[in-house]
N, C-alpha and C positions, 0 to 999 in steps of 0.2 A: 417336304421336309427341308427346313433351312439349316444351313451350316454356318457355324461361327468362323470368322476369319482367323487364320492362324496367328498366334501371338508374335509380336515382333521379336527379332533376334537381339542378342546382347549388343551386336554391332549397331543395329538401328537405334537402340536406346542410348548407346554411347554417343552416336552422332547427334541425336536430338539434344542430349545434355550439353555436348560441346558447342552446338550451334547457339543454344540459349545463353550459355556462359560467355561465348564470344561476343554476342550482341551486347550483353550487359557490360562486359569489360570495355568495349569501345565507347559506350555511352558514359560510363563512370570514369574511366581512367584515360581514355584516348582523346576525346574531344574537349577543347577549351570551352568553358561555360561561364555563366554570369556569376558575379559575386555581389551584385547590388551596389557597386561603387564605380559608376561611370564606365570607362572603357577598360577597366581591369578585367582580365579573363584568366581563368585557371580551370583545371579539371575539377569535377565534383569530388573526386577522391582526395585531392590535395586540399581543397577548401574544407571539406568535412573533417579530415584528420587534424587540421589546424584548430578547428573549433572544439574538437574533443579534448584539447589541452586545457581548456578553461575549467575552472573548478566546478561549475554547474553541470558540465557535460562529460566529466571523466568516466562516469559509469558506462558511457557508450562504447568504450573499448571492450567491454565484456559481451556485448550483444552478439557480434558475429560468432565467437566461439560457442556461445550458448545455443545459437541457432543451428550451428553445425552439429552440436550434440543432440539437439532435439530431432533433427532429421536422421542422424545415425541411430537413435533409439527406436525409430520407426522402420528400420531396415527390413525386419521380418514381415511387418504388416504391408509395406510397399511391395515386397517380393510376391505377395499373394494377390495383389490387385491386378486386374487386367489393364493393359495399356490400350486405351481407345481414345485417340485424340478427338477433341470436340471442335467443330467449326465455330462454335460460339466464342471460342477464345480469340477469334480475330477481332471482336469488338473491343475488349479491354486492351488488346495489343495495339490496335490502331489509335485508340483514345490515348493510351500512354505515350506513344510516339508523338502524337499531336501536342500533348501537354508539355512534353520535353522540348519541342520546338518553340512553343509559345513562351515557356520560361526563358529560353535563350533570347528570344526577340525582345521581351519586355525586361530583360535583365533581372529576373527573379529566380533565385536559387531554389526556393522552397517549392515552386511549381514544378521544377525539374525533378525534385525528389519524389513528389507525388506521381509524376509520369513514370519514373523508374519502377515504382511499386506496381503500377498497372501493367507495365511491360512484363514484369516477372510473373504476375498472375495470369496474364494472357498467354505467355509462353508455356506455362504449366498446363493450362487448359488445352492449348493447341496441340501440344505434343503428347500429353499423357491422359487427359480427360478429367471429368468432374470428380471421380472417386479419389484420384490422386490429389486434387485441389482440396477436397474436404479433409483428407488425411493430413495435408500440409498447411491447413488454414492457420493453426496457431504459430508455427515457426514463421510463416509469411507475415502474420500480423505483428509478431514480436520484433520484426525488423524496424518497425516504426520507432522503437526506443533508441535506435542508432541515429536518428535524425535530430540534430541540434536545432530545435525550433525556437530561434532567438526572439521571434515576434511575440511568443507567449510571455517572455520576461517583461516586456513593456506593457502587456495587457494585464498581467496578473500580479507583478511584484508589488506595486504600490497598494493595490487593493488588499493583498495579503498582509502588508505592513499595518494598514489601518485595522484589519480584523484582529491581528495579534495584539495590537495596542488595546483595542476595545475589550477583548476577552481578559487580558492580563489585568487591566484596571478593575474590572468587575470582581475578579477572583481576589485581588489584593485587598479590596475594600471588604469583601466577605470575611476574610481571615483577620480583619482588624488592623490593616495597614492603610491609613488614610492616603488616598492616591487620587491624582487628577491627571487628565490627559490633555495634551496640546499637540494636535496633529498626530504624528507617530511617536511623540515623546511621552514617557511615563515619568511623572514628577511626584515627589512627596507633597502632600497637601500642606498649606500654610496653617500655622497655629498661632493666632494673635495673643492667646493667653500667656504663652511663654516666649513671644516675640521671635517665632521661627518663620522665616519666609518660605515661600513655595519653592520646592526643588532643593532645599538645603540638605535634607537627609539623604536623598538619592535622586538621581536623574539618569534615566536609561532611555536612549533613543533606539527605536527598532529600525535599524538600517537595512539595506538590501540583503546583506548576508543573513540577517535574522528574520527575513520575511517568510522563510520556509520554501522559497522557490527552488533552492538547491536540493533540499531533501525530498521535495514533492516528486520530482522526476525519478529519482533513484528508488523511492519507496513504491511508486506505482509499478516500476519494473519488477521489484522483488515480490510485490503482492500478486502480480500476474503470474509469476512462476509458481508461487505457493498455491494459488487457486487452481492452476492447471494440474499440478501433480497430486494435490491432497483433496480438493473439494469436488464433490459431485452432488447434484447434476449441474447443467450449464447455468441455470438461473442463479444458483447459489454462488457460482464463480463470478458472475457479473456483479452480484450484490457485494461480495467481499472486495472486488476490485474498486467499486464505488466508495467503499469505506476507506480506501487508502488516502483519500483527500482529507477526511476527518482525522485520520491517524497522524498524518503529517502535521496538521494544525495543532493537534494535542501535544505532539512532541515538541514543537517549537514554543508553544505556550509554557510548557514545563521548563524549557531552557531559559526563557525570559524571566520566569519567576525565580529560578536559581540565581540568575545574574542580579536580580533585584535584591534578594535576601543576602547575597554575597556582598553587594555594595553597602547594605545596611550594617553588616557585621564587620567587614574588613576595609571598606572604603572603595571608591571607584578605581584608583590605580591598581589595586590588587585584583579586584573582581572583573574589571573590564579592560583596562589598559587603553589603547587608542585604536582607531580604525586601521592604521597602518601596522601597528605592533600590538595585537591583542595579547592579553596576559595569559599565563598558563591556565588559570582558573577559567577564563573565557573559552579557551580551547577545549578544556575538559568538559565544560557545559555543552559543547557541541555534540559530544557523544550521547548526551542524555536524550537528544531528539530521537536517535535510532533505538535506544533502549526502550523508551516509552512507546514508540510507534511499533516496533517489532513485538513487544510484549502485548500491545493491544491487538496486533495482527493474529498472534497465536490464540488469544482469548476469543476473538471474533470467529476465527476458523473453527475452534472447538465447539463454540455455540452453534454454528451452522451445521456441524457434523452430527449433532445430537438428534436422536429420534424423538421429536417433540410429541408425537402421539404416545409413545411409550412413557415419556416423562409425565404427560397429563394423566395417564392411567395410574402411574405410580403415586402421584400426588393425590389423586382421588381416593385410592385405597388407603393411603396414610391418613387422609382427613376423616374417612369413615371409621377408622380405628381410634381416633382421638377420644371420643366419649367413653369408650371402654377403658382407655388408659388412665383417664383422670377420674373415673367413677370410684366411689368409696366402697371398698371391699367389705362384705359382711363379716362380723366377728365369728370365730369358730365356736360351735356349741359346746357345752360342757361334756365331759367324758360320759357321765351317767346321770340319771334323775336323782334329785336331792330329796330324801325322805324327811318328813318333819320329826320323826322319832329316832333319827340316826344319832348315835352317840357322838359326843364331841371328840375331836382329835386330842391325843395325849398332849400335844404341844400347843393346844389352844390356850389363850390367856384366860385366867380365872376371872369370874365376875367380880364387880367392885364390892358387893356385900360379903362375898366369901373371903375377901382379903382381911376382914376384921373378925 
């Protein structure tokens, strides 16, 4: 007969949490690290919070409080889990420390962030075990949204600008607004019949702020939270999360169309302004991105939550009832048989010959 080891005391758990938190604090806020600019060195905490002040990454300020709430919401579940540390946690722990050192040596801040995530995962496995790691998988993964991945801007921003321009030009031509594209610029088409040159009516350039890169990161974070709390099972959560990219693109296309129609109606100074001083109309159009994207998120989420098997059965029943609905109903039979010798009614009209 085998006996299970006694569960660790609260003191042991507290010491394990304190040890893991102490290691992470030293790595994040104690040691000077790379910034990617020569000999300049600063802590990861200081460098990260400075990047959070940029417009594209201001949503990162919300990540840590949200993660704290996610862990707190699982307090009852975690209290029921056994604490059995796994030696397999040594592998991600050692790999994370190795990546942290490599990032310092090659002066790459992003490698260090990846190393810290592995150190956190390895510490959870080492001290608490796999069941704790599975329970905390989403809060751990959600921490990635706190990382300002600046290299993605250079990789995605220009491609998104071209995509926004392509889609906007197609839609404008579909609705009857002759439009041409030059790079990332959207121009009104020339009309030789009335001697109107290209770009005379409107000229909208899809700059970096309109590329969708700003809204993309924030919307993926919101979509991940919505999918985690609302959608089941896991594959539907991932499907909705993948839709966040298309939703961000749709929202930014709606914004560009609004700016284009605003330029046609009121002129460029009113609708757009300048890059340094955008107009009020331009600023209001920015909110349209989130209105369209969040509306699409709710629609997609409700579609995924539908029981499509029941919907199919309901449609099949409705289709089988359609012939009966549109069939011609038989006329009701007369109240009784008509006898040939039946007397005429008193109010029946007289025959023509009787009238004379």
